[in-house]
N, C-alpha and C positions, 0 to 999 in steps of 0.2 A: 340295689344295683342289679342291672341284668347283664348276663353273660351272653355273647352272641356265639353261635356255632352255625357253620354253613353245612347244609345237608346236600350231599353230592348226588342229586337226582332231579330229573324234571318232572317225575311223577307226583301230581299234586295230592293224590291219595296218601301216598307215603309222607309228604310234608305235614298234612293235617293230622295224621295219625301220631307221628313222632312229636310234633309240636305240642299236641294236647297232653301227651304223657310227660313231657319235660317242663311244662309251664310251672307247675308247683315248685320247681327248683330254681325259679327266676332264670331259666335258660331260655332264650329266644332262638328258635330255629328259622333260619333264613334259607330259602331255596337258592341253589347255586345260580339259577337263571337271573337272580336279582344282581348278580355281578358279572353277567355275560361271560361265565366260565365256558371255555371251548370244550368241544366234546373230546374225549379221550377213548382210545380203542380199548375194549374189555378183552384183552388178548389171553387172560388166564383161563386155565382149564378147570379151575375149582371156584366155588363161591368166595372162598377166603381170599385167593389171589386177586379176583376182580374187584373185591370190596376195597382192598389195600391200594390197588391201582387208583380207584375212584377218589378215595379219601385223600391220598397224597396229592393227586392233581388238583383237587379243589382247594386244599390247604395252600398249595403253591401259588395258585392264581388269585386267591382272596387275601391270604395273610392271615386268615382266621382259623381256629381249630375247626376240624371237619369230621363229620360221621358220614360214612357210606355204608350202604346196606346192599347186599347182593343176596338175592333170594330167588327161589324157584321151586318147581314141582317135580318130584322124583316118583315115577310110576314104575313099580316093580315089573309088571308084564312087558314093559317097554325098555327094560334093562337100565333103569334110571333115567330115561329121556322123559320130558324134554330137558331137565337138569339146568345147566348154566345157560342154555339157549331158550328158557321158558318165555321170555319177552318177545323173541323172535322165531318162535318154533314153526309158524307158518311162512316165514321168510322176513326179510328186512322191511320194516314199516308195517308189519301186520298188526291188525286190531286185535283187542281181547277176543272178540267173537271168532275172527279168523283162526286164532290159536285153539280155542275151545273146539271149533269144527274140525280142525285137524287131529286134535287129541282123541275126539270121540270116534272119528273115522279110523284112526290108526288102532284103537282099542277094539273096534267092531263089537263082536258079542263075546269077547274074552271074559271068561268067569272071574279070574283073579283081577280085581280092580283095586287092590291095596295101593296106597300111595300116601305121600307126605310132603308137606311143604317144609323147605329149609330156610332159615334166615341166618345170615352172617352180618353182624354190625361191627364195623371197626371205627375206632375213634383215635384220630391222631391230633396231638397238640399243635403240631407244625409239620411241614413236608418231610423233614429229615428225622422225624420222632423215631427213635431207634426200638422203642417198646410200645408200639400201638396196642390199644385195649382191643382184644377180639372176643366177641360174645357170639355164640351160636346156639341155635334151638331148633327143634323140629315139631311138627304138628301132624299127627297120624290121622288118616281119613281113607276115604274110598272115592273113586270116580263114578259118578252116577251115569245112567244112560241118557238122562234128560236134564235140562236146565231148569232151575227154580231159584227165585229171589231176585231182588234188584239192589241189594247193598253190596258193599265192598268192590272189588275190581279184579282183573285178571281171571284166574281160574275159579273164583269163589262160587259161581252158579252151578258148578258141577262137582264141587268138593263136599262130600257127604261127611258131616261129623256125627259119628254113630253115638257118642255120649249125650248129645243134645237132640238127636233124632231130626236134625235139620241140615239144610246146605249152609255152608259158610256165608253165601249171599243172602240168607235169611235171618242172620244173627244181627243184634244191635251192635253198635261200636263198642259198647261197654262189655258185652258177652264176648265179642271177638277179641278185644285187646286183653281179656283175662286169660284166654287159653291159646291164642294163635302163636305161630312161630315167631313172628316179629314182636308180639307182646312179651313173650317169654325172654327173648333176646333183649328187648329194651329194658325189662326188669333187672336183668344182670347188669346192663350199663347203668341204670339208675342206682343200683347199689354200690357200684364203683364211685359214681359221682357223690353220693351221700357220705361215703367213707372219706372223701377228700375235702368235704365242707367243714 
């Protein structure tokens, strides 16, 4: 028997990543676009608030349990920016490249380039779930001055992973899932699902 969970995102990269990791538990991850879920305003000021808003909305409109992820990049020299605005750092409708260009421009020649990706995953059994499961993790790195690699998405081409001596965009999916913010948060969620089986 396959359990269906709707993923509250239109980002196909996230759907593939999460789908691959939940496959072993016979959980089928369906993108909310399959249900014509309407857009919901991400009005939260934190990743947790936005993830709950998205999960509740997807569960309400589909009638299925929902997982929502809110994630972003926190750069120390920019006082935590782009943060919750990571996907639209260069403005509404900005491409990944637009956002990277703005980030590199804002950092300029700043020597302190420490940064981390954050991921918050929220699982809600239904829209009125009083105890959503909240998993969060971070992935430490640095912002490089030049782009390298063509794997991944978002800021991966400029996120330097010191422990592997490569950019996030140069990692295989397996390497990335083993150490990334999303991979770590998803492992927490998998542990929760396994404990309920």
